[in-house]
C-alpha positions in Angstrom: 98.9 76.9 133.9 97.4 79.1 131.1 98.4 78.5 127.6 97.3 80.2 124.4 98.9 78.5 121.4 98.6 80.1 118.0 99.0 78.4 114.7 98.4 78.9 111.0 100.7 81.8 110.2 102.9 81.9 107.2 103.7 83.5 103.9 101.0 84.3 101.4 100.6 86.4 98.3 98.5 89.5 98.4 94.9 88.7 97.8 95.3 85.3 99.4 93.9 83.8 102.6 95.0 82.3 105.9 93.3 80.9 108.9 94.8 81.3 112.3 93.9 79.2 115.3 94.4 79.7 119.0 94.0 76.8 121.3 93.4 77.8 124.9 93.9 75.9 128.1 94.0 76.8 131.8 91.1 79.2 131.5 87.3 79.0 131.4 87.2 79.5 127.7 83.5 79.9 127.4 83.3 82.9 129.6 86.4 84.7 128.1 86.5 87.4 125.6 88.9 86.2 122.9 90.8 88.4 120.6 93.4 88.8 117.9 95.9 91.6 118.0 98.9 92.3 115.7 102.2 94.1 115.8 104.1 95.1 112.8 107.8 96.0 113.0 108.3 99.4 114.5 104.6 99.8 115.4 102.6 99.3 118.6 100.4 96.3 119.0 96.9 97.0 117.7 93.5 95.4 118.0 92.4 93.2 115.0 89.2 91.8 116.3 87.5 90.3 119.4 84.6 88.1 120.2 82.8 88.0 123.5 81.5 85.0 125.3 78.1 85.8 123.8 79.4 86.0 120.3 79.5 89.7 119.8 82.4 90.9 117.7 84.3 94.1 117.3 86.8 94.7 114.5 89.3 97.3 113.4 88.1 99.3 110.4 91.1 98.1 108.4 90.0 94.5 108.5 86.2 94.8 108.3 84.8 92.8 105.5 88.0 90.8 105.1 88.7 89.1 108.5 86.3 87.0 110.5 86.7 85.8 114.0 84.9 82.8 115.4 85.0 80.5 118.4 84.4 76.9 119.2 83.8 76.6 122.9 83.7 72.8 122.7 87.3 72.9 121.4 88.5 75.9 123.5 89.7 77.4 120.2 89.3 80.8 118.5 89.9 81.3 114.8 90.8 84.2 112.6 89.9 83.8 108.9 91.8 86.3 106.9 90.8 86.9 103.3 92.0 89.4 100.6 95.2 89.8 102.5 97.3 92.9 101.9 101.0 93.6 102.4 100.1 96.0 105.2 98.5 93.0 107.1 102.1 91.7 107.6 102.7 91.4 111.4 103.0 89.0 114.3 99.4 88.1 115.3 98.7 87.5 119.0 95.9 85.6 120.6 94.3 87.3 123.7 92.0 85.9 126.5 90.4 88.6 128.6 87.8 88.9 131.3 86.9 92.3 132.8 84.8 90.9 135.7 85.7 88.5 138.5 87.6 86.3 137.9 89.6 88.9 136.0 92.5 88.0 133.7 94.4 89.0 130.6 96.6 86.5 128.8 98.6 86.5 125.6 99.8 83.8 123.3 103.4 83.7 121.9 102.4 85.1 118.5 102.4 83.8 115.0 104.0 85.6 112.0 101.9 86.5 109.0 103.8 87.8 106.0 101.9 89.1 102.9 104.0 89.5 99.8 103.1 92.0 97.0 
């Protein structure tokens, strides 16, 4: 059974920081591309940032220079360090595990709420 369990969300003032964690089980974590996506009220889910099994990252322009994704393969955990948070970063943040080649899969966590007050 695959599980992606996010933690670390909460309420923070603008300019503050939060660190999200996503603990994965039931997948071969080391060969998975891990990512963070977010969905604000009334908006579509959007990419925040991803990290491949080789450590290559890809981030949305809106978070470059502020958010950093990292992974610990020994702990099957991916992190999202969010600095200089803005009210527009308010959203539910979802962890994703993806693999485009065999064995193919695409899994989502349940999401964690991040609220940034002005």
